[in-house]
Structures are given as C-alpha cells and as structure tokens.
C-alpha positions as CSV (number, residue, x, y, z in Angstrom):
1,X,14.3,12.4,-67.6
2,X,16.7,14.2,-65.3
3,X,13.8,16.1,-63.9
4,X,11.9,12.9,-63.1
5,X,15.0,11.3,-61.5
6,X,15.6,14.4,-59.3
7,X,11.8,14.4,-58.4
8,X,12.0,10.7,-57.4
9,X,15.2,11.3,-55.4
10,X,13.7,14.3,-53.7
11,X,10.6,12.2,-52.8
12,X,12.8,9.4,-51.3
13,X,14.8,11.9,-49.3
14,X,11.6,13.6,-48.1
15,X,10.1,10.2,-47.1
16,X,13.2,9.3,-45.2
17,X,13.2,12.6,-43.4
18,X,9.5,12.2,-42.4
19,X,10.1,8.7,-41.2
20,X,13.2,9.8,-39.2
21,X,11.3,12.7,-37.6
22,X,8.3,10.5,-36.7
23,X,10.6,8.0,-35.0
24,X,12.2,10.9,-33.0
25,X,8.8,12.2,-32.0
26,X,7.7,8.8,-30.8
27,X,11.0,8.4,-28.8
28,X,10.6,11.8,-27.3
29,X,7.0,11.1,-26.3
30,X,7.9,7.7,-24.6
31,X,10.8,9.4,-22.9
32,X,8.7,12.2,-21.5
33,X,6.1,9.7,-20.2
34,X,8.9,7.8,-18.4
35,X,10.2,11.1,-16.9
36,X,6.7,12.0,-15.8
37,X,6.3,8.6,-14.1
38,X,9.7,8.9,-12.4
39,X,8.7,12.4,-11.2
40,X,5.5,11.0,-9.7
41,X,7.3,8.2,-8.1
42,X,9.9,10.7,-6.7
43,X,7.2,12.8,-5.2
44,X,5.5,9.8,-3.6
45,X,8.9,8.7,-2.1
46,X,9.5,12.2,-0.8
47,X,6.2,12.2,0.9
48,X,6.9,8.8,2.4
49,X,10.4,9.9,3.5
50,X,8.9,13.0,5.2
51,X,6.4,10.8,7.1
52,X,9.2,8.5,8.2
53,X,11.2,11.5,9.4
54,X,8.2,12.7,11.4
55,X,7.8,9.3,12.9
56,X,11.5,9.2,13.8
57,X,11.3,12.6,15.4
58,X,8.3,11.4,17.4
59,X,10.0,8.3,18.7
60,X,12.8,10.5,20.1
61,X,10.3,12.5,22.3
62,X,9.8,11.9,26.0
63,X,6.0,11.4,25.3
64,X,6.7,8.4,23.1
65,X,9.2,6.9,25.6
66,X,6.7,7.3,28.4
67,X,3.9,5.8,26.4
68,X,5.9,2.8,25.4
69,X,7.0,2.2,29.0
70,X,3.5,2.4,30.2
71,X,2.1,0.1,27.4
72,X,4.9,-2.6,27.6
73,X,5.6,-2.7,31.3
74,X,2.1,-1.8,32.6
75,X,3.4,1.1,34.7
76,X,1.3,4.1,35.8
77,X,1.9,7.5,37.2
78,X,1.3,8.3,40.8
79,X,-2.4,8.5,41.5
80,X,-3.3,6.5,38.4
81,X,-4.8,2.9,38.5
82,X,-3.8,0.2,36.1
83,X,-6.7,-1.9,35.0
84,X,-5.9,-5.4,33.7
85,X,-8.7,-7.1,31.9
86,X,-8.9,-11.0,31.9
87,X,-8.3,-12.8,28.7
88,X,-11.2,-14.6,27.0
89,X,-11.6,-18.2,27.9
90,X,-10.6,-20.5,25.2
91,X,-13.4,-22.9,26.1
92,X,-16.0,-20.3,25.3
93,X,-14.5,-19.8,21.9
94,X,-14.4,-23.6,21.3
95,X,-18.0,-23.8,22.4
96,X,-19.0,-21.1,19.9
97,X,-17.1,-22.9,17.1
98,X,-18.7,-26.2,18.0
99,X,-22.2,-24.7,18.0
100,X,-21.6,-23.1,14.6
101,X,-20.6,-26.5,13.2
102,X,-23.9,-28.1,14.4
103,X,-27.0,-28.1,12.4
104,X,-30.1,-26.2,13.7
105,X,-32.1,-29.4,14.4
106,X,-29.1,-30.6,16.5
107,X,-29.1,-27.4,18.5
108,X,-32.9,-27.7,19.1
109,X,-32.5,-31.3,20.1
110,X,-29.8,-30.4,22.6
111,X,-32.0,-27.7,24.1
112,X,-35.1,-30.0,24.6
113,X,-33.4,-33.3,25.4
114,X,-30.0,-32.2,26.7
115,X,-26.6,-32.9,25.2
C-alpha cells in the first residue's frame, strides 16, 4: 500500500515536472523568436540609418548645393545655355479627355460631318 502511494506520488511529481519544463521550453521558444525579430528589425533600422547619414553627408557637399541652385533658380554656369520647355496646353488635354468620353460612332460622325 505504501509502495503504491509512493508510486502515485512519484508519478504526480514527475507529471508536474514534465508540464513545468514544457511550459518553460515554450516560453523560451517564443522569447527567442521575439529576439530574432527584434534583431532583424534592428539590422533594418541600422541600414536605413546608414543610408540617411549618407544622404545627409551628400547634402553638405558643394555638388549638392550647386545642383539645387541650378534646379530651383534656373541658373547656369558660364558658357552653358538654359533651355526652358513650354508647358503643355490645358486645352489639348481637355480635348483628349473629351474625345475619350465620346463613343466611336460620334467621333466618326464628327470627322465626316463636322462638329
């Protein structure tokens, strides 16, 4: 009887240890996954930070300043010519939009008989 009682008590203690260890392993596994995700995010942020630092260094250069002045103010170096292209006419765009809204038979009618 005592032997059976000790056996049952031993089985209960063993089951509790197995359950406890299983919980700890699962907790460890989820924690390690979170750490891996955080490390991946950290590497991504470091790469982004490095790119931003490179962009910042480029904006401090004379080349960048000269390019911005030329683009925004339309200035040129001596001997260079600045070419300014005319903007598209709004009426041409409206005509295209109006033509797209017409059915084909209406377009043909306009071609043969006028608008």
